[in-house]
C-alpha positions, 0 to 999 in steps of 0.5 A: 137888704140882707140880715145876717142872724148868728146865733153864738153860744159862748162858753160858760163863764166867758161871757164877759171876755166875750163881750169885751172881745166883741167891743174891741173887734166890732170895728172890723165889722162896721167899717166893712163896705156894705155893712148898714148896722150891727147889733149884738144881743144876749139871752136873759134866761140863757146868758151864755147865748148871744145873737148878732144882727148885721144888716148888709146891702146884699149877701154878696156884700157880706161874703165878699167884703167881709167873710173873704178878708183880713177883717174877718180873720181879725174878727173871728180871732177876737171872738172865736176863742170864746165859742162853745160850739160854731155859730149858726149863721143865716141870712134873712130878708123882710117879708112885705 
């Protein structure tokens, strides 16, 4: 399993629009083969900061089944206009 962690800074004043866009586009992500779970969090002290957590079967499942497809294009078109800067995206794994 690989956990995708995306640190997203949204333009101030567009937080509610970002949340609505995320909710509308979430299915494109959730329905991707290899996607196990999706969770979006929002900063309490920094309400323009969001962290997306996606569990994938593998990094390859993320890259091949989502990033390289029309699903990603639709996803990014919906939420991307609200980004203040490109998100920082990394994959992490559990430590036993």
